[in-house]
C-alpha positions in Angstrom: 7.4 180.1 16.3 6.3 180.2 13.0 9.5 182.0 11.8 11.4 179.2 14.0 9.7 176.1 12.2 9.8 177.7 9.0 14.0 178.1 9.2 14.2 174.5 10.9 12.1 173.4 7.5 14.4 175.6 5.2 17.5 174.1 6.6 16.7 170.6 6.7 15.8 171.3 2.8 18.9 172.8 2.1 20.5 169.6 3.9 18.8 166.9 1.8 19.6 168.3 -0.9 23.2 168.6 -0.5 22.9 165.1 0.8 20.6 164.4 -2.4 23.2 166.2 -5.0 26.3 164.1 -3.1 24.6 160.7 -4.0 23.8 161.2 -7.5 27.7 162.6 -8.0 28.3 159.2 -5.9 25.9 156.9 -8.0 27.2 158.9 -11.2 30.7 158.4 -10.5 30.3 154.5 -9.8 28.4 153.9 -13.3 31.1 155.2 -15.3 34.1 154.1 -13.1 33.2 149.6 -14.1 33.3 151.2 -17.8 36.5 152.7 -17.8 38.2 150.0 -15.5 36.9 147.4 -17.8 38.1 149.5 -20.8 42.0 149.5 -18.7 41.6 145.7 -18.3 41.4 145.5 -21.6 43.6 147.1 -22.7 46.2 145.8 -20.2 45.6 142.2 -21.4 47.2 142.1 -24.4 47.6 139.9 -27.1 50.0 137.7 -24.6 47.4 138.0 -22.4 44.6 136.2 -24.5 47.3 133.7 -25.7 47.9 133.1 -21.7 44.0 132.2 -21.4 44.6 129.4 -23.4 46.5 127.5 -20.7 43.6 127.3 -18.6 41.1 127.0 -20.8 43.4 123.5 -22.0 43.9 122.2 -19.1 39.8 122.4 -18.5 38.8 120.5 -21.3 41.5 118.2 -21.1 40.1 117.3 -17.2 36.7 117.2 -18.6 37.8 114.5 -21.7 39.4 112.4 -19.0 36.0 112.2 -17.2 34.9 111.1 -20.6 37.4 108.8 -20.8 36.9 107.3 -17.4 33.2 106.5 -17.7 34.2 104.9 -20.8 36.7 102.8 -19.8 34.7 101.5 -16.3 31.7 101.2 -18.7 34.7 98.6 -21.0 35.7 96.7 -17.4 31.9 95.9 -17.2 31.2 95.0 -20.1 34.4 92.2 -20.6 33.1 91.5 -16.5 29.8 90.4 -18.2 31.3 88.4 -21.2 33.5 85.9 -18.5 29.9 85.5 -16.8 28.4 84.4 -20.0 27.2 80.7 -20.4 29.7 78.9 -22.2 29.1 78.2 -25.8 31.1 75.2 -27.9 34.9 76.0 -29.4 34.0 77.5 -32.9 35.8 76.2 -35.8 37.3 79.3 -37.7 39.6 81.4 -36.0 38.2 84.5 -37.0 34.8 83.3 -34.7 37.1 82.9 -32.4 38.9 86.2 -32.7 35.2 87.7 -32.1 34.9 86.0 -28.5 37.8 87.2 -26.3 36.8 86.7 -22.6 34.0 84.5 -23.5 34.0 81.2 -22.1 34.1 77.9 -24.2 33.6 74.4 -24.2 35.9 71.8 -25.2 36.9 68.2 -24.4 40.1 66.5 -25.2 43.5 65.3 -23.4 46.5 67.5 -22.1 50.0 67.0 -23.3 52.1 67.2 -20.0 54.9 66.7 -21.9 54.7 69.9 -23.6 53.9 72.4 -20.7 55.2 76.1 -20.7 55.7 78.1 -17.6 54.1 82.1 -18.0 55.2 84.0 -15.3 56.4 84.8 -12.6 52.9 85.5 -11.5 50.6 86.7 -8.6 47.8 83.9 -7.8 44.4 86.0 -8.2 41.4 84.8 -6.8 37.9 87.0 -8.3 40.2 88.6 -10.8 42.6 90.2 -7.9 45.8 89.1 -5.8 44.7 87.2 -3.3 45.2 88.0 0.5 47.4 85.9 3.3 44.5 84.2 4.9 43.2 82.8 1.0 46.6 81.7 0.3 46.1 79.6 3.7 42.8 78.3 2.8 43.8 76.9 -0.9 46.7 75.4 0.9 49.3 78.0 -0.7 52.2 78.9 1.1 53.0 81.9 -1.5 51.9 84.3 -3.5 54.1 84.6 -6.4 54.5 81.4 -8.8 53.5 80.2 -12.7 50.8 79.7 -14.7 51.3 76.3 -15.9 50.2 76.3 -19.5 49.3 72.6 -21.6 49.1 71.3 -25.2 45.5 70.3 -24.8 44.7 67.7 -28.2 41.0 68.0 -29.0 38.9 64.8 -29.2 36.5 65.2 -31.8 38.9 67.5 -34.2 42.5 67.6 -35.5 43.4 71.2 -33.4 45.7 71.3 -30.5 44.9 73.8 -28.4 46.6 76.1 -25.3 45.1 75.8 -21.8 46.3 78.0 -19.1 45.4 75.2 -16.7 46.3 77.7 -13.6 48.9 78.9 -11.0 51.5 77.7 -8.9 53.4 77.8 -6.5 57.7 78.4 -7.3 57.7 75.2 -5.0 55.4 73.7 -7.6 56.7 74.6 -10.7 58.1 71.4 -11.8 55.7 68.3 -12.7 57.2 66.2 -10.5 56.0 67.8 -7.6 52.9 67.8 -8.3 52.0 64.2 -10.2 48.6 64.1 -8.4 47.3 66.9 -10.7 48.2 66.1 -13.8 45.1 64.7 -15.0 45.5 62.1 -18.0 42.9 60.9 -20.2 40.0 62.4 -21.9 38.7 65.5 -19.8 35.8 68.5 -20.3 36.6 72.0 -19.3 35.3 75.4 -19.9 37.8 78.4 -20.8 38.1 82.1 -21.2 38.8 82.6 -24.7 42.5 84.5 -24.8 44.2 86.0 -27.9 47.7 87.4 -28.1 49.6 89.5 -25.6 52.1 92.0 -27.5 54.9 92.7 -25.6 55.0 95.6 -22.8 57.7 98.6 -22.5 60.9 97.5 -20.3 58.9 93.9 -20.1 61.9 91.0 -20.3 61.5 89.2 -24.2 60.8 85.4 -24.0 62.7 83.1 -23.5 61.4 80.0 -25.2 64.8 77.7 -25.4 64.5 77.8 -21.4 61.0 77.5 -21.4 61.0 81.5 -19.8 57.5 82.9 -20.3 57.2 86.9 -19.7 53.7 87.7 -21.7 51.7 85.6 -23.8 53.2 85.5 -27.2 51.0 82.9 -29.0 53.2 82.6 -32.3 56.1 81.9 -30.3 54.2 79.4 -28.0 52.4 77.5 -30.7 55.7 76.9 -32.9 57.4 75.6 -29.6 54.6 73.1 -28.5 53.1 72.1 -32.5 49.9 73.5 -31.1 47.2 76.0 -33.0 46.8 79.6 -31.9 44.1 79.1 -29.7 44.3 80.1 -25.8 42.1 79.5 -22.9 41.8 80.2 -19.4 40.7 77.6 -17.4 37.8 78.4 -14.9 38.7 76.6 -11.6 35.0 74.3 -12.0 37.9 71.7 -13.3 40.8 72.0 -10.4 41.6 68.8 -9.1 43.8 68.2 -5.6 47.4 69.4 -6.2 46.8 70.6 -9.4 46.4 74.4 -10.7 44.0 76.6 -9.2 42.2 77.8 -12.3 40.7 80.9 -13.2 43.7 82.9 -13.3 41.9 85.3 -15.9 41.7 89.0 -15.2 40.9 91.7 -16.2 44.0 94.2 -17.0 42.7 97.5 -17.8 45.2 100.4 -17.1 42.6 103.1 -15.7 44.6 106.0 -14.2 41.9 108.3 -15.3 41.0 109.8 -11.5 44.8 111.3 -11.1 44.5 112.5 -14.5 40.8 114.4 -13.9 42.5 115.7 -10.4 45.9 117.1 -12.0 44.5 119.0 -14.9 41.2 120.4 -13.3 44.1 121.5 -10.7 46.0 123.0 -13.2 43.3 124.7 -14.8 42.2 126.4 -11.2 45.2 127.6 -10.0 46.3 128.9 -14.3 43.2 130.6 -14.2 43.4 132.7 -10.9 46.9 133.5 -12.0 46.0 135.0 -14.9 42.7 136.6 -13.2 45.2 138.4 -10.5 47.5 139.5 -12.9 46.2 140.7 -15.9 42.4 141.6 -14.4 43.6 142.9 -10.4 46.8 143.8 -11.7 48.2 141.7 -8.7 52.6 141.7 -9.9 54.1 138.6 -8.4 
């Protein structure tokens, strides 16, 4: 019996020793393999491979930059909206001071010179800075969303200047002032307007045609030459709208913000090109 137990134990020890040696060999091989694999991978990448790594890295940086740009643009829109909602101040006498007040409300007093009004458009009717819905049109007594902005010279009562006032929006059928005589305010009036500056012509936008009173963008120099006004432009608020007259508060904070689409584009390219680079140079997948 003792001889059987000794033989059985000896066999177990030998099997254990073999298994242990096999395990150690496997561990040893696994420890060496990654280093040799890494050296082969580095050798396989080469200068061109490292150069191509710029593509996923660069597109990732561009995506991150667009995130920062998006935050900056949204903060800027919030700042401009805060300006519009600020308390109105008297119109400064210096043009330099006025140029620092874009999107700020100011108070003025004077008379409209209706015989010199000009028309800016076509434009959509705005409500709270956005294009209105059909239900909003009906509530305002309008039947169409396309029309023109009526810009009228305004002779200041207590000063020598004549400024330009964007009285607001009228539909196409009311562009002619004879169709809205009720809304042609006479006499001295007080109003509040939002300061606006010169507007540059955008690419592909038609040129203004002062000879036929057709205006597509706010060119203060041309408008002032035609009307004899000073280069001061205000968007009238709707607090002073009159029956039959233009609809005021047609100020739009028009800042192009397409950064979200740019973010998705650059980050998608970064992920795609990074995966392709890893598959080809690290895993050795041939395409």
